N, C-alpha and C positions, 0 to 999 in steps of 0.2 A: 750869553746865558740862554740861548734859545733851546737847549736840549736838557732833558731831565738828568742825563748822565754827567753833566758838567757840575763840578762842585761849586757850591755857592759860597761856602765859608771863607775861602782864601781871599776873595776879591771884595768882600762886603764890609767887614767890620774894621774900621780904622780908628775908632774911638770907643768909648763905653756906650755910645748911642748909635744905633743904625739910622743913617740919614733917610729922609723920605725918598730921595732918589735911589739909594741902594735898596730900600725896601720895595720900591716899585719894580726893580729888577727881580727881586726874590719872588714877589707876588706873581709876576709874569711867568717866571720859570715854574712855579707851583701850578699855576693855571694851565700851562702847557702840559705838564706832567699828568695832572688829574684828568684833563679832558682828552688828551691824545694818547696817553699810555694806560691809564687806569680804567676809565669809563668803558672803552671797548672790551675790557677783560672782566667786567663785573660778573657775567655768568660763570666764567671760569673760577673766579674767586668764591662765588656762592656755592658752586658744585663741589669744590675742593675744601671749602670751609677754612681757607687760609689765603693769605696774600702770597703770590708766587715769589720765589727767591730773587728773581731778576728785578721785580718791582721794589722789593725790600731793599736790595742793594742800591738801586737808584735813589730811593728815599734817603738812605744813609749818606750817599755821596752828596746829596743836596743839603745835608745838615738837618733834616727834618726830625731826627731823633733827639736833637738838642736845640731846636729853634728858640726856646724860651730860657735856655741855660746861658749864663753870662759867657762872653767870649774868653775871659780869662780861664775858664774851665772847658774850653773847646766847643762851646755852643755858638749859635748865631747872635744871641743876646737881644732878641726882639722884646719890645716893651708890650704892655697889656693891649694897647690899641692895635698894634701890629699883629699880636697873637689872635685877636678877635677877627681881624680882616683875613688872616690866614685860615682860621677855622671856617669862615664862610666859603672859601675855596674848597676846603676839604669836604664841606657839606654837599658839594655838587655830585659826589660819588658815594660809593658804599661806605658805611660806617666802619667797616673792617680796616680801611686805610688809616684813619685817624686813631682808631683803637690800638693800632700796632705801635704807635709812639706817643700816644696821649699821656700815659702815666709818666713817661720819662720827662715830659715837659710840664706836667701838672703836679699832682700830689707828691710823687716820689722826688722828682728833680727839685721842685720848689721848697720842699721841707729840708732837703740837704743844703740847698743854697742859703736858705734863711736861718736854719737852726743846726746844721751839721757842724761837727768839730772840724778843725783843719785836716785832721787825719782822715775822717770820713769823706770830706770833699775830695781830697787827693786820691783816695782809694776808688771812689765811685763816679764822680761827675764827668770826667773826660770819657770814661768807658760808657756811661749812659748817653752822653751827647753824641758819641760816634755811632751808637747803635750796637756796639759790641755787647752791651748789657741791655736787656729790656726789663725795665722795672715793672712791678705789679703791686697791686694793693688789694687786700682782701679783708673783709670785716664781717663777722657774724657774731652777734652777742645776744644772749637771752634778753628778751624785752626790747631790743633795739634793731635786730636784724642787720641790715647793711646801712643803717642810719647813724653815723657817728655822733650826731647831735643828740640822739636819744640815749646815749650811754649814761649809766649811773654808776657811781663808784663810792666807796667809803673806806676809811682807814680804820683798822682795829688794832688795839694795843697788843 
């Protein structure tokens, strides 16, 4: 697993939990990808205001669009501790990298995993985990802006 282009997902998940040994391999592959492939291209990413297609494809091949999505839905199935450790590696480079797949693993993916119907999970999770679909989240409400905790609602007859 020394190169970013090598898929991580096939060799890693053998149960519902990613072992510490397998996670160490994932972390090493991500560290290599970030430091050797992404960091040298930060100026290019900034100038173009986008992550180049080859880096996006490498991230998808590594399973990064679905690292927090359970393996049964095509993700890597990392737990919260592993997610945080991975985030620290992503923090070594431009925020654009994590932003590219952050919503897939965060609010969109986790809402579907936790609260989606079987039909919604079947329709979306594998496509989100593979990077075929990039999820997004937008919120703007009077009086709350982009703060969902500030939302106020009421029911009327």
